[in-house]
N, C-alpha and C positions, 0 to 999 in steps of 0.2 A: 554541532548539535546532532547531525546524522550519525556520527560515530558513537556518541553517547546512547542514542536510541538503539543502535545495533547491539551495544553491549548489554543494555537492559532487556531487550527482547530479541534474543537470538532465534534464528529460524527453527532450531530444534524445539524450543519451548512452544512456539506457535504451532508447530506440527503436532505436538502432544495435545494442545487445546483443541485443535481442529479434529483430531481423532475422537474426542469426546463429544463433539457437536454433530449435528446432522450433516451428512456428506453432500453439501450443496456447493461447496467451494472447491473448484479444481484449478490447477495452475493455468493461468492466462497471463497476459502482459502485466496486469496489476495483480501480483501475487498477494497472499494475505499479509505478508510482512510489508510490502510496499503500500498496500492499502491502509494498514494501520499507521505507517509513517505519514502518509498524506492526510489522514484524518487529523493527526496532531499538527502537522505543518499548516494545514488549512486554518485550524483554530488559532494558532500562534501568529500567523501572518496578518499584517495590517489589512490585506485584501483577502476576504474570506470566500471570494467567488471561485467556482470550479475552474474558471479559465486561468486563474493564478496557478493552480495545481498543474493543469495541463501544460502551461508555459514552462514551469519548472521541470516537469517530466520530459518534455521535448528537448530541453536544454541539458539533460543528463543529470538532473538533480538527485535522482534515486538510483542511478546506474550501479552504484556500489552494493545495493541491496538485491540486485537482479541475479538470477541464477547464472552460472558461468556460460558465456557464449550467447546470452539472451538479454542484452542490455535493453532496458525499457525504452530508452530514447530511440533505439533503432526499430522497435516493434510498433511504435505509434506511427500511424500513417497520416493523421490529420490533426487539426486543432480542435476537433469536436471533443466535448467533455463526456460523451456517452459512456465510454469504456470505464472511466473512473467512477462515474455515477452508478453504473451497474455493479461495479466491484464493491462499492460501499453497501449496496443493498443486499448483495450475496453474502457478505461477511457475517457469519453467525453472531448474534448478539452476545452469547456467553463469551466468545473470544474477545470481543471489545470490552466487556465488563472485566474480564480477568486482566487484560492489558492495561486498562486505565484505572483499575481498582486498587 
């Protein structure tokens, strides 16, 4: 499913959408692409809790979407869900609407 997601929403498309939105989202561990992936992952997962996302991220679930040399699983230092929760709030609404519309 991750491979299909990556084909539908390549980084270049998301970068164009971010350029049109307010400049509030900059590259952190949870990039816009990874954040969008985990929004969908969280909804489709039988367990919708933030902890399920964090567990998958720590296990390398989205490492293929990470920038070269910056695998998400290696950037996360704890099981706290704060970084993903913050990333969801930083992601501009128009970007979510375009991705999911």
